[in-house]
BAFI-3210 file (N, C-alpha, C; in Angstrom, 3 decimals, decimal comma, padded with zeros to 6 digits):
// residues 260
n [1|2|3|4|5|6|7|8|9|10|11|12|13|14|15|16|17|18|19|20|21|22|23|24|25|26|27|28|29|30|31|32|33|34|35|36|37|38|39|40|41|42|43|44|45|46|47|48|49|50|51|52|53|54|55|56|57|58|59|60|61|62|63|64|65|66|67|68|69|70|71|72|73|74|75|76|77|78|79|80|81|82|83|84|85|86|87|88|89|90|91|92|93|94|95|96|97|98|99|100|101|102|103|104|105|106|107|108|109|110|111|112|113|114|115|116|117|118|119|120|121|122|123|124|125|126|127|128|129|130|131|132|133|134|135|136|137|138|139|140|141|142|143|144|145|146|147|148|149|150|151|152|153|154|155|156|157|158|159|160|161|162|163|164|165|166|167|168|169|170|171|172|173|174|175|176|177|178|179|180|181|182|183|184|185|186|187|188|189|190|191|192|193|194|195|196|197|198|199|200|201|202|203|204|205|206|207|208|209|210|211|212|213|214|215|216|217|218|219|220|221|222|223|224|225|226|227|228|229|230|231|232|233|234|235|236|237|238|239|240|241|242|243|244|245|246|247|248|249|250|251|252|253|254|255|256|257|258|259|260]
n.u [004,987|005,089|003,907|004,361|006,741|010,079|012,351|015,591|018,160|020,244|023,812|023,971|021,449|021,557|023,463|022,014|020,031|021,568|022,250|019,725|019,190|021,300|020,662|018,225|019,056|020,266|018,051|016,969|019,098|018,948|016,491|017,047|017,678|015,428|013,085|011,293|009,952|006,737|006,703|004,653|003,206|002,494|004,170|006,583|006,098|005,916|008,485|010,003|009,118|009,946|012,750|013,503|012,718|013,849|016,464|017,645|016,876|015,060|012,277|009,493|008,373|006,119|004,057|001,022|001,053|-001,026|-003,036|-002,330|-002,023|000,264|003,803|005,167|004,804|003,623|003,841|002,650|003,209|000,756|000,181|000,637|001,424|001,370|000,476|-001,029|000,096|-000,653|-001,921|-002,854|-001,652|000,902|004,165|004,598|006,062|006,509|006,290|006,794|007,783|007,409|008,933|008,320|009,655|009,814|011,848|012,408|014,717|016,037|014,358|014,363|013,522|013,968|013,385|012,740|012,582|012,541|012,709|011,891|012,501|011,034|012,200|011,169|010,138|009,186|010,934|009,966|008,934|011,283|012,717|011,177|011,520|014,295|014,514|013,020|014,562|016,823|015,632|015,021|017,658|018,427|016,951|018,042|020,655|020,393|020,417|021,631|022,964|021,133|019,980|016,701|013,475|011,987|013,954|014,607|012,175|011,851|014,059|013,515|010,992|011,596|013,440|011,845|009,888|011,458|011,980|009,562|007,632|005,236|004,688|003,538|001,520|-000,014|001,140|004,036|007,489|008,840|009,604|011,472|012,166|012,030|009,388|007,465|006,383|007,184|007,488|009,441|006,980|007,965|007,827|007,622|007,595|008,255|009,521|012,590|014,477|012,338|010,283|010,960|014,113|017,011|018,714|021,629|021,376|018,718|016,452|014,948|012,718|013,141|011,178|010,134|007,238|006,658|004,915|003,996|001,988|-000,664|-000,636|-002,648|-004,282|-006,039|-007,737|-008,164|-010,906|-010,081|-009,051|-006,383|-004,665|-003,216|-003,651|-002,687|-004,785|-005,193|-004,323|-001,754|001,800|003,567|006,321|008,574|011,144|012,987|014,783|016,174|017,351|020,021|020,737|023,856|026,762|027,997|026,574|024,871|023,887|023,150|021,210|020,170|021,555|022,378|024,518|025,106|024,888|026,033|026,312|024,710]
n.v [023,534|025,493|024,069|025,032|026,285|025,719|024,215|024,992|023,075|023,461|023,106|021,688|020,508|018,900|017,028|015,669|014,575|012,903|011,002|009,857|008,764|006,921|005,118|004,166|002,783|000,649|-000,704|-001,887|-003,571|-005,351|-006,499|-007,955|-010,614|-011,423|-011,165|-013,370|-016,259|-017,329|-015,732|-013,485|-010,349|-008,802|-009,786|-008,796|-006,062|-005,943|-006,701|-004,661|-002,446|-003,275|-003,462|-000,834|000,641|-000,726|-001,589|000,546|002,768|004,670|006,097|004,690|006,486|006,426|005,288|006,146|008,508|010,592|009,056|006,479|003,053|001,404|000,451|000,456|000,358|-002,350|-003,460|-005,558|-007,228|-006,363|-004,151|-000,765|001,237|002,062|-000,292|-002,302|-003,948|-007,388|-010,039|-012,150|-012,502|-014,232|-014,255|-015,379|-017,805|-016,556|-013,860|-010,278|-007,629|-004,403|-002,655|000,057|002,421|004,699|006,608|008,247|010,190|012,081|014,185|014,385|013,054|010,205|008,548|005,693|003,081|-000,379|-003,027|-006,431|-009,623|-012,654|-016,107|-017,596|-015,776|-014,538|-013,894|-011,528|-010,085|-009,682|-008,155|-005,809|-004,893|-004,398|-002,448|-000,378|000,315|001,273|003,414|005,113|005,835|007,160|009,474|010,446|011,051|013,449|015,402|018,391|021,617|024,218|022,580|021,370|020,377|019,336|018,218|015,907|014,412|014,111|012,522|010,124|009,325|009,124|007,029|004,928|004,764|004,071|001,494|000,338|000,686|002,184|005,253|005,960|008,700|009,880|009,863|010,960|012,009|013,901|016,784|016,539|016,320|017,748|017,164|014,521|014,924|017,533|020,624|020,475|019,061|016,194|015,251|012,366|012,522|014,897|017,989|018,925|021,484|022,792|023,796|023,912|025,266|023,612|023,858|023,941|022,118|021,465|018,823|015,850|013,232|010,759|008,614|006,665|005,028|002,387|000,864|-002,309|-002,554|-000,455|002,995|003,743|003,809|002,521|002,932|000,789|-000,394|-000,061|002,423|003,041|001,188|001,142|000,052|-001,331|-000,536|-002,398|-004,679|-005,562|-005,961|-003,796|-001,728|-000,184|001,992|003,866|006,708|009,026|012,205|014,554|017,788|018,820|021,049|020,459|018,471|015,645|013,800|010,633|010,027|007,785|005,620|002,226|-000,444|-002,333|-000,990|000,829|004,014|004,338]
n.w [019,388|016,437|013,589|011,077|011,091|010,410|012,403|013,093|014,239|017,088|017,791|020,252|020,395|018,149|018,941|020,897|019,303|017,747|019,663|020,251|017,730|017,519|019,574|018,602|016,349|017,625|018,566|016,267|015,597|017,719|017,126|014,872|015,368|016,579|015,094|013,267|011,541|012,726|014,977|016,709|015,724|017,878|019,863|018,913|019,231|022,059|022,799|021,694|023,209|025,770|025,432|024,681|026,942|029,208|028,551|027,196|028,545|027,617|025,748|024,033|021,468|019,849|021,274|022,514|021,059|019,239|020,287|019,642|020,359|020,622|020,535|018,153|014,535|012,613|009,580|007,253|004,224|002,046|003,513|003,735|005,577|009,113|010,264|012,752|015,688|016,532|018,515|017,160|014,759|013,373|011,995|008,673|006,350|003,814|004,165|004,022|006,124|007,493|010,057|011,950|013,959|016,668|018,865|021,912|023,643|026,225|025,503|022,726|019,514|017,457|014,332|012,466|009,993|009,002|006,653|007,014|005,754|005,241|005,137|002,912|001,160|-002,043|-005,213|-006,439|-004,305|-002,855|-004,667|-004,728|-002,082|-002,050|-004,078|-002,975|-000,767|-002,097|-003,424|-001,278|-000,570|-002,885|-002,573|-000,141|-000,905|-002,202|-000,336|000,867|001,773|000,219|-001,701|-002,664|-001,306|-003,365|-004,994|-003,571|-003,620|-006,393|-007,108|-005,750|-006,815|-009,548|-009,608|-008,615|-010,623|-012,828|-012,150|-012,423|-010,449|-008,154|-006,311|-003,123|-002,291|-000,334|002,142|003,896|004,465|007,278|009,293|012,358|015,859|018,869|018,748|017,259|014,726|012,833|010,941|007,929|005,596|003,833|000,781|-001,372|-004,031|-006,622|-008,079|-009,538|-008,006|-006,892|-004,100|-000,521|000,394|001,555|004,697|006,804|009,861|009,762|010,451|009,418|008,273|005,726|003,971|001,933|000,588|-001,383|-003,990|-005,390|-007,245|-008,165|-007,019|-005,356|-002,175|000,740|003,875|006,613|008,720|011,329|011,519|011,380|009,926|006,799|003,532|000,312|-002,402|-004,410|-003,239|-003,691|-003,023|-000,718|000,228|002,582|003,714|006,163|007,340|009,730|009,022|009,036|007,898|007,010|007,044|004,685|003,407|004,189|007,139|008,322|010,904|012,055|011,151|010,656|011,882|009,884|007,551|004,719|003,352|000,240]
ca.u [005,781|004,362|004,296|004,731|008,089|011,131|013,267|017,000|018,683|021,525|024,783|023,615|020,276|022,006|024,108|020,959|019,379|022,498|022,128|018,463|019,358|022,200|019,909|017,222|019,762|020,478|016,783|016,874|020,100|018,382|015,379|017,509|017,628|014,133|012,017|011,403|008,684|005,923|006,648|003,511|003,537|002,371|005,399|007,584|005,757|006,251|009,938|010,495|008,871|010,821|014,146|013,687|012,575|014,704|017,860|018,151|016,410|014,459|010,818|008,934|007,633|004,839|003,047|000,211|001,027|-002,318|-003,797|-001,918|-001,853|001,391|005,141|005,674|003,912|004,037|003,119|002,963|002,797|000,033|000,014|001,535|001,949|000,511|-000,042|-001,124|000,463|-001,764|-001,600|-003,443|-000,919|002,291|004,825|004,545|007,332|006,698|005,961|007,699|007,196|008,083|008,854|008,505|009,866|010,306|012,453|012,697|015,706|016,405|013,485|014,469|012,961|014,470|012,341|013,338|011,898|013,337|011,996|012,377|012,035|011,033|013,072|010,574|009,575|009,502|011,868|009,341|008,888|012,650|013,076|010,490|012,176|015,602|014,326|012,544|015,736|017,643|014,910|015,269|019,008|018,451|016,477|018,992|021,850|020,127|020,376|022,766|022,498|020,801|019,086|015,302|012,671|011,611|015,054|014,474|011,016|012,092|015,004|012,832|009,949|012,221|014,005|010,737|009,257|012,383|011,883|008,171|006,849|004,533|005,010|002,387|001,630|-000,821|001,949|005,316|008,422|008,455|010,555|011,452|013,047|011,316|008,113|007,606|006,055|007,416|007,721|008,530|006,585|008,952|007,122|008,473|007,526|008,540|010,240|013,899|014,573|011,126|010,046|011,809|015,564|017,556|019,726|022,272|020,644|017,394|016,357|013,684|012,754|012,862|010,554|009,247|006,403|006,678|003,951|004,193|000,936|-001,074|-000,276|-003,830|-004,366|-007,250|-007,548|-009,070|-011,897|-009,468|-008,677|-004,939|-003,962|-003,330|-003,279|-002,799|-006,155|-005,234|-003,806|-000,399|002,753|004,137|007,514|008,988|012,329|012,994|015,868|016,183|018,460|020,470|021,441|025,119|027,312|028,491|025,732|023,903|024,277|022,033|021,280|019,690|022,287|022,629|025,892|025,312|024,638|026,959|025,543|024,830]
ca.v [024,120|025,795|023,083|025,713|026,804|024,709|024,494|024,683|022,549|023,964|022,016|020,862|019,712|017,889|015,960|014,881|013,794|011,817|009,959|009,156|007,960|005,795|004,147|003,525|001,790|-000,525|-001,438|-002,736|-004,630|-006,336|-007,190|-008,795|-012,011|-011,673|-011,209|-014,596|-016,977|-017,774|-014,700|-012,602|-008,925|-008,267|-010,136|-007,822|-004,823|-006,041|-006,743|-003,309|-001,597|-003,720|-003,143|000,619|001,134|-001,373|-001,686|001,822|003,850|005,661|005,983|004,474|007,731|006,191|004,859|007,256|009,616|010,587|007,970|005,178|002,258|000,477|001,040|000,502|-000,105|-003,614|-003,423|-006,821|-007,508|-005,293|-003,001|000,309|001,870|002,142|-001,594|-002,431|-005,271|-008,264|-011,351|-013,162|-012,652|-014,689|-014,113|-016,556|-018,008|-015,720|-012,476|-009,152|-006,785|-003,166|-002,245|001,511|002,636|005,998|006,547|009,555|010,213|013,452|015,166|014,413|011,842|009,656|007,773|004,876|001,811|-001,375|-004,188|-007,776|-010,531|-014,030|-016,937|-018,124|-014,700|-014,732|-012,952|-010,226|-009,390|-009,273|-007,067|-004,604|-004,437|-003,855|-001,215|000,657|000,747|002,089|004,657|005,968|006,386|008,154|010,711|010,921|011,586|014,810|016,334|019,278|023,002|024,791|021,678|021,584|019,182|018,782|017,373|014,612|013,703|013,768|011,404|008,904|008,938|008,727|005,693|003,973|004,606|003,326|000,090|-000,054|000,736|003,439|005,899|006,427|010,144|010,378|009,864|011,553|012,270|015,035|017,283|015,793|016,872|017,625|016,547|013,488|015,494|018,964|021,063|020,498|017,793|015,748|014,400|011,418|012,907|016,327|018,531|019,472|022,920|023,356|023,519|024,510|025,075|022,996|024,610|023,153|022,082|020,864|017,370|015,337|011,844|010,346|007,319|006,329|003,839|002,016|-000,208|-003,227|-002,266|000,946|003,814|004,032|003,123|002,722|002,717|-000,214|000,106|000,281|003,822|003,170|000,341|001,568|-001,042|-001,045|-000,760|-003,604|-005,759|-005,962|-005,693|-002,465|-001,733|001,135|002,156|005,235|007,186|010,415|012,841|015,895|018,567|019,327|022,168|019,997|017,424|015,041|012,764|009,746|009,928|006,457|004,627|000,975|-000,939|-003,103|-000,143|001,794|004,876|003,923]
ca.w [018,311|015,213|012,573|009,843|011,270|010,383|013,509|012,856|015,491|017,570|017,967|021,411|020,026|017,190|019,707|021,531|018,253|017,395|020,678|020,010|016,525|017,824|020,362|017,749|015,529|018,475|018,641|015,078|015,715|018,638|016,475|013,767|015,777|017,223|014,092|012,477|011,352|013,864|016,023|016,476|015,667|019,233|020,566|018,477|019,926|023,475|022,938|021,409|024,375|026,865|025,144|024,733|028,319|030,203|028,129|026,699|029,418|026,731|025,659|022,698|021,267|019,165|022,239|022,991|020,104|018,527|020,900|019,117|021,576|020,588|020,516|016,788|013,473|011,998|008,307|006,594|002,846|001,358|004,407|003,330|006,776|010,306|010,662|014,204|016,204|016,902|019,081|016,284|013,498|013,460|010,706|007,812|005,642|002,627|004,503|004,239|007,159|007,852|011,457|012,015|015,385|017,115|020,199|022,505|024,726|026,592|024,878|021,268|018,909|016,199|013,655|011,412|009,738|008,297|006,144|007,316|004,712|005,732|004,302|001,676|000,339|-003,444|-005,838|-006,698|-003,019|-002,523|-005,584|-004,253|-000,852|-002,420|-004,845|-002,066|-000,015|-002,985|-003,670|-000,121|-000,659|-003,968|-001,970|000,866|-001,559|-002,674|000,794|001,100|001,807|-001,080|-002,426|-002,313|-001,048|-004,664|-005,473|-002,893|-004,168|-007,797|-007,173|-005,298|-007,767|-010,812|-009,434|-008,505|-011,936|-013,678|-011,759|-012,685|-009,216|-007,914|-005,042|-002,337|-002,133|000,780|003,361|003,533|005,537|008,116|010,259|013,612|016,879|020,141|018,391|016,241|013,421|012,713|009,564|006,789|005,005|002,846|-000,179|-002,090|-005,440|-006,692|-009,228|-009,197|-007,813|-006,305|-002,689|000,506|000,300|002,756|005,434|007,864|011,118|009,568|010,650|008,906|007,821|004,343|004,253|000,808|000,521|-002,798|-004,239|-006,506|-008,215|-008,226|-005,862|-004,546|-000,886|001,524|005,305|007,163|009,677|012,619|011,463|011,317|008,967|005,402|002,635|-001,114|-002,864|-005,243|-002,387|-004,044|-001,961|-000,511|001,081|003,080|004,567|006,695|008,189|010,167|008,321|009,400|006,878|007,539|006,277|003,386|002,822|005,091|008,091|008,645|012,359|012,483|010,363|011,371|011,717|008,657|006,392|004,171|002,442|-001,153]
c.u [004,902|004,823|004,672|006,169|009,090|012,160|014,669|017,613|020,038|022,515|024,453|022,424|020,654|022,676|023,066|020,225|020,274|022,367|020,834|018,565|020,232|021,471|018,870|017,871|020,012|019,206|016,672|017,909|019,595|017,293|015,834|017,478|016,280|013,013|012,231|010,021|008,071|005,934|005,471|003,972|003,372|003,601|006,530|007,349|006,224|007,757|010,550|010,299|009,796|012,247|014,402|013,662|013,659|016,178|018,460|017,741|015,860|012,953|010,409|007,964|006,294|003,715|002,318|000,166|-000,236|-003,201|-003,466|-001,509|-000,617|002,710|005,782|004,543|004,495|003,227|003,557|002,393|002,094|-000,231|001,086|002,214|000,925|-000,142|000,035|-000,729|-000,762|-001,238|-002,030|-002,714|000,531|002,910|004,883|005,787|007,583|006,467|007,144|007,011|008,065|007,851|009,265|008,518|010,351|010,795|012,761|013,662|016,090|015,623|013,526|014,166|013,718|013,424|012,996|012,480|012,777|012,431|012,699|011,707|012,148|011,700|012,484|009,904|010,074|010,414|011,259|009,230|010,273|013,102|012,436|011,186|013,517|015,459|013,851|013,681|016,611|016,968|015,093|016,642|019,160|017,969|017,478|020,189|021,650|020,326|021,704|022,231|022,258|019,978|017,657|014,614|012,228|012,688|014,955|013,351|011,231|013,010|014,335|011,841|010,544|012,777|012,904|010,112|010,147|012,324|010,449|007,352|006,159|004,827|003,726|002,571|000,841|-000,016|003,369|006,248|008,081|009,648|010,407|012,453|012,431|009,939|008,339|007,373|006,174|007,417|009,184|007,976|007,567|008,267|008,115|008,257|007,820|009,250|011,559|013,825|013,368|011,002|011,081|013,285|016,106|018,670|020,368|021,487|019,215|017,477|014,981|013,855|012,555|012,396|009,605|008,510|006,187|005,795|004,306|003,189|000,616|-000,721|-001,449|-003,855|-005,759|-006,965|-008,598|-009,932|-011,288|-008,998|-007,186|-004,326|-004,254|-002,832|-003,341|-004,213|-006,271|-004,672|-002,461|000,572|003,183|005,355|007,855|010,291|012,353|014,260|015,591|017,477|018,742|021,113|022,685|025,607|027,708|027,593|024,729|024,594|023,033|022,109|020,902|020,400|022,614|024,006|026,113|025,214|025,890|026,145|025,783|025,307]
c.v [024,354|024,863|023,726|026,211|025,654|025,082|024,044|024,275|023,175|022,802|021,110|019,970|018,606|016,732|015,073|014,034|012,654|010,666|009,169|008,260|006,746|004,711|003,434|002,494|000,515|-001,361|-002,387|-003,865|-005,739|-007,157|-008,150|-010,281|-012,402|-011,887|-012,424|-015,217|-017,372|-016,806|-013,784|-011,151|-008,265|-008,606|-009,183|-006,490|-004,857|-006,046|-005,368|-002,399|-001,977|-003,252|-001,640|001,121|000,569|-001,384|-000,334|003,009|005,019|005,404|005,664|005,608|007,533|005,876|006,074|008,459|009,524|009,438|006,603|004,284|001,361|001,209|001,078|000,155|-001,374|-003,789|-004,591|-006,849|-006,330|-004,087|-001,966|000,934|001,767|000,809|-001,762|-003,839|-006,062|-009,562|-012,478|-013,311|-013,021|-014,653|-015,453|-016,624|-017,058|-014,229|-011,530|-008,236|-005,552|-002,878|-000,781|001,903|004,063|005,867|007,958|009,396|011,669|014,506|015,219|013,037|011,488|008,693|007,002|003,644|000,926|-002,501|-005,468|-008,740|-011,962|-014,958|-017,375|-017,046|-014,832|-013,660|-011,585|-009,410|-008,871|-008,111|-005,752|-004,035|-003,774|-002,523|-000,073|001,203|001,661|003,420|005,630|006,626|007,370|009,501|011,293|011,606|013,001|015,855|017,064|020,706|023,545|023,893|021,936|020,261|018,533|017,896|015,972|013,804|013,263|012,561|010,089|008,423|008,470|007,318|004,642|003,707|003,837|001,825|-000,435|-000,205|002,089|003,942|006,360|007,912|010,690|010,521|010,260|011,599|013,581|015,510|016,550|016,414|016,660|016,997|015,534|014,049|017,016|019,327|020,757|019,112|017,459|014,751|013,508|011,471|014,398|016,707|019,132|020,990|023,563|022,971|024,182|024,230|024,573|023,851|023,708|023,251|021,597|019,367|016,911|013,887|011,774|008,911|006,872|005,013|003,532|000,786|-001,018|-002,938|-000,782|001,691|004,003|003,184|003,292|002,357|001,756|000,382|000,452|001,733|004,084|002,466|000,774|000,434|-000,570|-001,388|-002,031|-004,833|-006,312|-005,465|-004,228|-002,611|-000,306|000,999|003,610|005,488|008,630|011,052|014,221|016,547|019,164|020,501|021,752|018,973|016,912|014,091|011,945|009,442|008,545|005,334|003,401|000,415|-001,612|-002,250|000,648|002,682|004,487|005,098]
c.w [017,084|014,097|011,247|009,905|011,286|011,435|013,144|014,192|015,819|017,670|019,151|021,108|019,045|017,919|020,382|020,499|017,774|018,387|020,501|018,785|016,754|018,605|019,504|016,832|016,327|018,601|017,450|015,106|016,635|017,953|015,378|014,114|016,392|016,202|013,195|012,324|012,689|015,047|015,718|016,431|017,035|020,070|020,181|019,183|021,381|023,705|022,660|022,617|025,535|026,633|025,251|026,171|029,240|029,822|027,746|027,560|028,605|026,664|024,228|022,366|020,563|020,145|022,805|022,067|019,257|019,013|020,306|020,291|021,635|020,424|019,137|015,825|012,874|010,714|007,432|005,176|002,183|002,249|004,075|004,544|007,899|010,668|012,174|014,645|016,653|017,504|018,147|014,952|013,791|012,072|009,974|006,927|004,472|002,904|004,312|005,237|007,382|009,326|011,541|013,493|015,630|018,551|020,663|023,662|024,979|025,807|023,371|020,676|017,634|015,653|012,521|011,182|008,870|007,834|006,593|006,341|005,229|004,706|002,965|000,827|-001,094|-004,019|-006,106|-005,420|-002,650|-003,409|-005,142|-003,020|-001,172|-003,146|-003,952|-001,223|-000,864|-003,302|-002,511|-000,219|-001,812|-003,453|-000,993|000,204|-002,106|-001,581|000,948|001,168|000,396|-001,969|-001,962|-001,981|-002,351|-005,263|-004,876|-003,511|-005,593|-007,913|-006,791|-006,347|-009,087|-010,718|-009,366|-009,865|-012,896|-013,388|-011,795|-011,391|-009,105|-006,498|-004,355|-002,049|-000,952|002,067|002,994|004,732|006,228|008,932|011,575|014,574|018,243|019,939|017,282|014,845|013,489|011,233|009,207|006,472|003,885|001,916|-000,927|-003,596|-005,482|-007,969|-008,759|-009,035|-007,168|-004,834|-001,794|000,250|001,627|003,350|006,481|009,168|010,984|009,837|010,210|008,493|006,310|004,440|003,141|001,000|-000,951|-002,996|-005,471|-007,630|-008,271|-006,934|-004,901|-003,280|-000,295|002,975|005,831|008,276|011,030|012,670|011,353|010,113|007,537|004,513|001,185|-001,577|-003,688|-004,526|-002,868|-002,972|-001,914|000,393|001,476|003,851|005,017|007,497|008,604|009,684|008,917|008,185|007,529|006,691|004,867|002,708|003,819|006,055|008,399|010,144|012,870|011,734|011,215|011,010|010,368|007,398|005,998|003,241|000,993|-002,014]
res [m|n|r|e|t|v|h|i|k|s|p|a|e|i|e|l|m|r|e|s|g|r|l|l|a|k|v|f|k|h|l|d|s|f|v|k|e|d|v|t|t|m|a|i|n|n|e|v|e|r|y|i|r|q|e|l|n|a|r|p|a|s|l|g|q|y|d|y|p|y|s|l|n|t|s|v|n|e|v|v|c|h|g|m|p|s|e|h|y|a|l|r|p|r|d|i|i|n|l|d|i|t|l|e|k|n|g|f|i|a|d|s|s|k|m|y|v|m|p|s|a|g|p|e|a|r|r|l|v|k|a|t|y|e|a|m|w|q|g|i|k|q|v|k|p|g|a|t|l|g|d|i|g|h|a|i|a|s|f|a|q|e|n|r|y|t|v|v|q|e|y|c|g|h|g|i|g|r|e|m|h|e|a|p|q|v|m|h|v|g|r|r|g|q|g|l|k|l|k|p|g|m|t|f|t|i|e|p|m|i|n|q|g|r|a|k|t|k|t|k|k|d|g|w|t|v|i|t|a|d|r|k|l|s|a|q|w|e|h|t|i|l|v|t|d|t|g|y|e|v|l|t|l|r|e|e|e|q|p|l]
***
């Protein structure tokens, strides 16, 4: 698929994407009781792959994408994104971790991520996680026909700045469907009224990465793991969104969530 072309999904394609999103939400529900102190990030990876394949009869879409060798990203504390699972890292009492998972069913992909907060995480870590979640929803609430991508980015960045956080700009949301990454790119900063106008049938992710300190990042020698340059905490949440005739639908909405 041409990545410059925004693919408007047909009603049949939207139904298939709804199914992928529903199944991905079930993955996170399953993980809610699995992710805890002393569990290794590799154990989480293995359980995600097992559950997606055996329980949901679906495919972990991240595995093998761009030669990535695992079924999800496990980004702990100062890791901004693309954290790689390891048998040598077990979750610690004060950790925060982002689990970023993609699932493909019947040829269509859903993408979502969720923060998990360990019991002894401090108040500043919890505040960052909460603010990042709210920033994502500030962006989602902008989605409707005729709105622009700039409206989404502006809402996210404004909220983050009001809460004295910074927004990572090197990584962004993206169109999604038959391919994990389609057009358009969905930046988490922007100006109102600027950028691509949204149309019903568009599907894309909104996935802000918000830093406690400076926005600058760097990539570790493994070529994947992105960390904050100042080693302060980072958080991320992500949902797959459909533009409807009247607004938006969150295709990966989890049972415990209510749109803010």
